[in-house]
MARKE-180523 format. One record per residue (C-alpha): residue number from 0; residue in one letter; y negated, x negated, z negated. Coordinates in steps of 0.25 Angstrom, whole numbers, plus 5000, padded with zeros to 4 digits. Layout:
BEGIN
(NUM a (Y X Z))
...
//
This chain:
BEGIN
(0 m (4986 4784 5043))
(1 v (4975 4793 5040))
(2 r (4970 4800 5052))
(3 a (4954 4803 5052))
(4 g (4948 4817 5049))
(5 k (4936 4824 5053))
(6 h (4929 4835 5046))
(7 t (4927 4849 5053))
(8 k (4921 4863 5050))
(9 i (4936 4866 5046))
(10 g (4937 4852 5037))
(11 e (4944 4840 5040))
(12 i (4952 4838 5051))
(13 p (4959 4827 5059))
(14 a (4949 4820 5068))
(15 d (4957 4821 5080))
(16 w (4958 4835 5080))
(17 e (4948 4844 5086))
(18 i (4941 4856 5082))
(19 q (4935 4869 5090))
(20 s (4929 4881 5087))
(21 f (4936 4895 5088))
(22 e (4927 4900 5097))
(23 e (4929 4887 5106))
(24 t (4943 4888 5105))
(25 f (4946 4902 5108))
(26 r (4943 4915 5117))
(27 i (4944 4928 5108))
(28 l (4952 4937 5116))
(29 p (4950 4953 5115))
(30 n (4960 4961 5106))
(31 n (4963 4976 5105))
(32 t (4961 4985 5093))
(33 l (4974 4993 5094))
(34 p (4981 4998 5081))
(35 r (4995 4997 5076))
(36 a (4996 5011 5081))
(37 d (4995 5006 5096))
(38 l (5006 4995 5095))
(39 n (5021 4996 5094))
(40 s (5033 4987 5091))
(41 r (5042 4994 5103))
(42 g (5037 4987 5114))
(43 g (5025 4987 5125))
(44 m (5020 4979 5135))
(45 v (5009 4971 5127))
(46 r (5010 4966 5113))
(47 n (4999 4966 5102))
(48 v (4995 4957 5090))
(49 h (4989 4966 5079))
(50 y (4981 4958 5068))
(51 g (4991 4965 5057))
(52 d (5002 4957 5063))
(53 i (4993 4944 5063))
(54 l (4991 4945 5050))
(55 t (5005 4949 5044))
(56 g (5015 4946 5056))
(57 f (5013 4935 5065))
(58 p (5012 4920 5062))
(59 e (5003 4909 5067))
(60 v (5010 4909 5079))
(61 l (5014 4923 5085))
(62 d (5027 4920 5094))
(63 c (5028 4932 5103))
(64 e (5042 4931 5105))
(65 r (5045 4931 5089))
(66 y (5036 4941 5084))
(67 q (5036 4956 5087))
(68 l (5022 4961 5092))
(69 p (5018 4975 5094))
(70 y (5015 4982 5107))
(71 l (5003 4990 5112))
(72 n (5008 5004 5114))
(73 d (4999 5006 5125))
(74 l (4992 4997 5135))
(75 s (4981 5005 5138))
(76 l (4976 5003 5124))
(77 l (4972 4989 5128))
(78 t (4957 4987 5133))
(79 s (4954 4980 5146))
(80 s (4949 4968 5138))
(81 a (4963 4965 5131))
(82 q (4969 4952 5134))
(83 l (4984 4948 5132))
(84 l (4986 4936 5124))
(85 q (4993 4923 5128))
(86 d (5000 4912 5120))
(87 g (4991 4903 5112))
(88 d (4980 4915 5109))
(89 v (4978 4916 5095))
(90 i (4976 4929 5088))
(91 l (4968 4931 5075))
(92 a (4969 4944 5066))
(93 d (4954 4946 5061))
(94 t (4956 4957 5050))
(95 a (4966 4956 5039))
(96 e (4966 4960 5025))
(97 d (4964 4947 5019))
(98 e (4960 4933 5023))
(99 t (4972 4932 5033))
(100 v (4962 4938 5042))
(101 g (4961 4928 5054))
(102 k (4976 4925 5054))
(103 a (4981 4921 5067))
(104 t (4993 4920 5077))
(105 e (4995 4912 5090))
(106 v (5000 4919 5101))
(107 y (5014 4912 5106))
(108 g (5026 4915 5115))
(109 l (5020 4927 5122))
(110 g (5025 4923 5135))
(111 d (5024 4936 5144))
(112 g (5020 4945 5133))
(113 k (5009 4952 5133))
(114 l (5000 4952 5120))
(115 v (4986 4956 5115))
(116 a (4979 4955 5103))
(117 g (4977 4967 5094))
(118 l (4969 4974 5083))
(119 h (4961 4964 5073))
(120 t (4963 4951 5081))
(121 i (4956 4939 5087))
(122 p (4965 4935 5099))
(123 c (4960 4921 5105))
(124 r (4963 4912 5116))
(125 v (4961 4897 5116))
(126 k (4950 4892 5125))
(127 k (4948 4878 5121))
(128 g (4959 4868 5115))
(129 k (4972 4864 5117))
(130 f (4982 4871 5107))
(131 v (4997 4871 5107))
(132 p (5004 4883 5105))
(133 r (5004 4888 5091))
(134 w (4993 4879 5085))
(135 l (4982 4890 5085))
(136 g (4991 4898 5079))
(137 y (4995 4890 5067))
(138 y (4981 4884 5066))
(139 m (4973 4897 5066))
(140 n (4983 4901 5053))
(141 s (4979 4888 5045))
(142 k (4971 4888 5034))
(143 t (4962 4878 5042))
(144 y (4958 4889 5052))
(145 h (4960 4901 5043))
(146 d (4950 4896 5033))
(147 q (4940 4895 5043))
(148 l (4940 4911 5044))
(149 l (4939 4913 5028))
(150 p (4924 4913 5029))
(151 f (4923 4923 5040))
(152 i (4932 4934 5035))
(153 t (4925 4947 5031))
(154 g (4929 4959 5026))
(155 i (4933 4965 5012))
(156 k (4945 4974 5013))
(157 v (4949 4969 5027))
(158 s (4945 4954 5032))
(159 s (4941 4951 5046))
(160 i (4936 4940 5055))
(161 s (4927 4941 5067))
(162 k (4929 4934 5079))
(163 s (4915 4927 5077))
(164 a (4920 4921 5064))
(165 v (4932 4916 5071))
(166 s (4925 4909 5081))
(167 d (4919 4900 5071))
(168 t (4931 4895 5065))
(169 q (4938 4880 5071))
(170 i (4950 4877 5078))
(171 l (4958 4864 5077))
(172 v (4963 4856 5089))
(173 p (4971 4844 5086))
(174 s (4978 4838 5097))
(175 v (4989 4846 5105))
(176 e (4999 4836 5100))
(177 e (4995 4839 5085))
(178 q (4994 4853 5087))
(179 q (5008 4854 5093))
(180 a (5014 4845 5081))
(181 v (5007 4856 5070))
(182 v (5013 4867 5078))
(183 e (5027 4862 5078))
(184 v (5027 4859 5063))
(185 l (5022 4873 5060))
(186 s (5031 4879 5070))
(187 d (5043 4872 5063))
(188 l (5038 4879 5050))
(189 d (5037 4892 5056))
(190 k (5052 4890 5062))
(191 v (5056 4889 5047))
(192 i (5048 4900 5043))
(193 q (5053 4909 5054))
(194 v (5067 4906 5050))
(195 l (5065 4910 5035))
(196 e (5058 4922 5040))
(197 q (5069 4927 5047))
(198 d (5079 4924 5037))
(199 i (5071 4931 5026))
(200 d (5070 4944 5037))
(201 k (5086 4943 5039))
(202 l (5088 4943 5023))
(203 k (5077 4955 5022))
(204 d (5085 4961 5032))
(205 l (5098 4959 5026))
(206 k (5093 4963 5012))
(207 q (5088 4976 5019))
(208 a (5102 4980 5025))
(209 k (5108 4978 5012))
(210 l (5099 4988 5005))
(211 q (5103 4998 5016))
(212 s (5118 4995 5014))
(213 m (5119 4992 4998))
(214 f (5111 5004 4994))
(215 p (5115 5019 4997))
(216 q (5106 5024 5008))
(217 i (5100 5038 5008))
(218 g (5111 5048 5007))
(219 e (5121 5037 5003))
(220 c (5128 5037 4989))
(221 v (5133 5022 4990))
(222 p (5129 5010 4999))
(223 s (5136 5007 5013))
(224 v (5139 4993 5007))
(225 r (5145 4991 4993))
(226 l (5147 4978 4986))
(227 s (5161 4973 4985))
(228 g (5167 4981 4972))
(229 f (5159 4993 4972))
(230 s (5162 5007 4975))
(231 e (5156 5015 4964))
(232 a (5146 5026 4968))
(233 w (5131 5025 4967))
(234 e (5121 5034 4961))
(235 r (5108 5040 4963))
(236 r (5097 5039 4952))
(237 k (5083 5040 4951))
(238 l (5076 5026 4950))
(239 g (5070 5031 4936))
(240 e (5084 5034 4931))
(241 i (5087 5019 4932))
(242 a (5074 5012 4932))
(243 d (5062 5014 4923))
(244 v (5048 5014 4932))
(245 y (5035 5009 4927))
(246 d (5022 5004 4934))
(247 g (5013 4993 4933))
(248 v (4998 4993 4928))
(249 h (4988 5002 4935))
(250 q (4975 4994 4931))
(251 t (4971 4982 4940))
(252 p (4976 4970 4930))
(253 e (4966 4959 4926))
(254 y (4973 4947 4932))
(255 a (4974 4934 4923))
(256 e (4976 4919 4927))
(257 n (4990 4920 4920))
(258 g (4998 4929 4912))
(259 v (5008 4940 4917))
(260 m (5011 4940 4932))
(261 f (5005 4953 4939))
(262 v (5012 4959 4951))
(263 s (5010 4970 4960))
(264 v (5015 4975 4974))
(265 e (5012 4963 4982))
(266 n (5020 4955 4972))
(267 i (5032 4963 4973))
(268 g (5040 4954 4981))
(269 t (5040 4943 4972))
(270 l (5035 4948 4959))
(271 r (5026 4936 4958))
(272 s (5010 4936 4957))
(273 e (4998 4927 4955))
(274 k (4992 4938 4947))
(275 y (4993 4939 4931))
(276 i (4988 4947 4920))
(277 s (4986 4942 4906))
(278 e (4997 4942 4895))
(279 e (4987 4952 4887))
(280 a (4985 4962 4900))
(281 f (5002 4961 4901))
(282 q (5004 4965 4886))
(283 r (4993 4976 4886))
(284 d (4997 4983 4900))
(285 y (5013 4980 4902))
(286 k (5021 4988 4892))
(287 i (5032 4988 4902))
(288 y (5032 4977 4912))
(289 p (5042 4971 4922))
(290 e (5054 4963 4917))
(291 k (5065 4955 4923))
(292 g (5074 4965 4929))
(293 d (5064 4975 4932))
(294 i (5059 4980 4946))
(295 l (5044 4980 4952))
(296 m (5042 4990 4964))
(297 t (5031 4993 4972))
(298 r (5026 5007 4970))
(299 i (5013 5005 4979))
(300 g (5012 5001 4994))
(301 d (5025 4998 4998))
(302 v (5032 5005 4988))
(303 g (5046 5003 4983))
(304 t (5046 4987 4986))
(305 p (5054 4982 4972))
(306 n (5058 4967 4965))
(307 v (5065 4963 4952))
(308 v (5058 4956 4942))
(309 e (5064 4943 4938))
(310 g (5058 4930 4932))
(311 i (5046 4936 4926))
(312 e (5045 4937 4912))
(313 k (5032 4947 4913))
(314 l (5026 4954 4925))
(315 a (5014 4964 4926))
(316 f (5013 4973 4938))
(317 y (5004 4983 4944))
(318 v (5005 4998 4947))
(319 s (5009 4995 4961))
(320 l (5023 4991 4957))
(321 a (5034 5000 4947))
(322 l (5042 4993 4938))
(323 l (5056 4997 4937))
(324 k (5064 4994 4925))
(325 p (5079 4996 4928))
(326 r (5088 5002 4919))
(327 q (5103 4999 4920))
(328 v (5102 4996 4935))
(329 d (5102 4981 4941))
(330 s (5087 4977 4944))
(331 y (5091 4971 4957))
(332 f (5099 4982 4962))
(333 l (5088 4992 4958))
(334 c (5077 4983 4965))
(335 n (5085 4984 4978))
(336 a (5089 4999 4976))
(337 i (5075 5001 4977))
(338 r (5073 4993 4989))
(339 s (5085 5003 4997))
(340 p (5082 5014 5007))
(341 l (5086 5024 4998))
(342 f (5076 5021 4987))
(343 q (5065 5016 4996))
(344 k (5067 5031 5002))
(345 g (5066 5038 4989))
(346 l (5054 5030 4986))
(347 k (5046 5033 4999))
(348 e (5048 5047 4996))
(349 r (5040 5046 4983))
(350 t (5029 5037 4989))
(351 l (5016 5042 4990))
(352 i (5014 5038 5004))
(353 t (5000 5045 5004))
(354 a (4995 5035 4993))
(355 i (4988 5022 4999))
(356 p (4995 5013 4996))
(357 q (5009 5021 4995))
(358 k (5013 5022 4981))
(359 i (5024 5028 4972))
(360 n (5022 5035 4958))
(361 k (5029 5027 4947))
(362 d (5037 5039 4943))
(363 e (5041 5042 4957))
(364 i (5049 5029 4957))
(365 g (5058 5033 4947))
(366 e (5062 5045 4956))
(367 v (5067 5039 4968))
(368 d (5083 5039 4969))
(369 i (5091 5027 4968))
(370 m (5106 5023 4971))
(371 l (5113 5014 4962))
(372 p (5128 5010 4960))
(373 l (5134 5015 4947))
(374 e (5141 5002 4945))
(375 k (5130 4992 4939))
(376 s (5137 4980 4945))
(377 e (5136 4985 4958))
(378 q (5121 4987 4956))
(379 q (5120 4972 4950))
(380 q (5129 4967 4962))
(381 i (5119 4974 4972))
(382 g (5107 4969 4965))
(383 e (5111 4955 4964))
(384 h (5115 4956 4979))
(385 f (5101 4959 4982))
(386 r (5095 4951 4972))
(387 s (5102 4937 4980))
(388 l (5097 4943 4993))
(389 d (5083 4944 4989))
(390 h (5083 4930 4983))
(391 l (5088 4924 4996))
(392 i (5076 4931 5003))
(393 t (5067 4926 4992))
(394 l (5073 4911 4994))
(395 h (5070 4913 5009))
(396 q (5056 4918 5006))
(397 r (5053 4906 4997))
(398 k (5058 4897 5008))
(399 l (5048 4904 5018))
(400 t (5036 4904 5009))
(401 k (5038 4888 5007))
(402 y (5039 4885 5022))
(403 m (5026 4895 5025))
(404 d (5019 4887 5013))
(405 i (5024 4874 5020))
(406 k (5019 4879 5033))
(407 q (5005 4883 5027))
(408 g (5003 4870 5021))
(409 m (5007 4863 5033))
(410 m (4996 4872 5041))
(411 d (4986 4869 5031))
(412 r (4989 4853 5034))
(413 l (4992 4853 5048))
(414 f (4978 4859 5052))
(415 t (4970 4851 5043))
(416 g (4976 4838 5048))
(417 k (4981 4834 5035))
(418 i (4996 4834 5042))
(419 r (4996 4828 5056))
(420 c (5010 4829 5065))
(421 k (5014 4825 5077))
(422 s (5021 4833 5088))
(423 r (5035 4831 5089))
//
């Protein structure tokens, strides 16, 4: 059965759905302008929603029982116009570095807690329309809603939207029963995503604990935990004694539609990129380049994040990364030795913290101390141990990405009526 549709300002929607303006739907509440310096994670009487947390930490629905929210240091900082939030209120971030501006979260599960909206936020409270809990949070983060904001985004280095611009957007109002059905579908997906995120966090915590125990700590000669069958001493070496250190091209590359993949700091986690340089430019500019078993490590910004090169025949890289070519040392062992607290401390001591962004000079990297076992087989087994753990984390992350993509696809269809569902 094909259901009738109707054309609206935001496109084709089911004929039985209502639509009303943001201005009709919401009353905008006052917010405060307190910076991070006036907030703490220790405790207090009133919690605060900062725009940065909406952009990077909170999902469509802010479950106040689950998520840690910062507290106000001093209640006297609040003005007399401050208004406490309640369940069902929606908070938009009015500033961001990109088109994520306008990301929203709906307050849920607040109970007796006290919560206010903070810096660069637009808190809203429903004054017209019947909405089931969490519907608005999901809808106002959908493509159907967010695309309405794009023409109103202003700014070059920092993107922002105004309250007057938001007031011109449109809110979908299906029946309460259909809202509930949509919320149930998306909530089920969120539960799966939440479990996967928790599993990944546990694996990362396990990995961090192993980095602490399976590599010598500051002032130690051997790690506190050894693999079975090994008892030989470890030795202290300079990184430059066991690996050659190079940096990438300094000039901004001319990108091509295809050719050799080009990576920088933002790609260190996967060493995969959608940017390419031509084969001609690669042959001209790269006498030395990453090969299988080499390590790329960030040397600008978040200094000291490494990854082993594998599965790529050719790779071009920017000066923000350092290339390490191991000599007679296992690549996966070395990669995780770089992540160890001892090496990270030495790296930090040589990092130029006054530079913006922080960076470490290429020649300084080779001077950092590193500890390694005398037996090559112990290096290999430690390297393989962490390689297996990294593989497990990657599998979970891929599964998480899959479900997040499924959720996004569902949202695109649910909020246009291309998929209709009934409440259970």
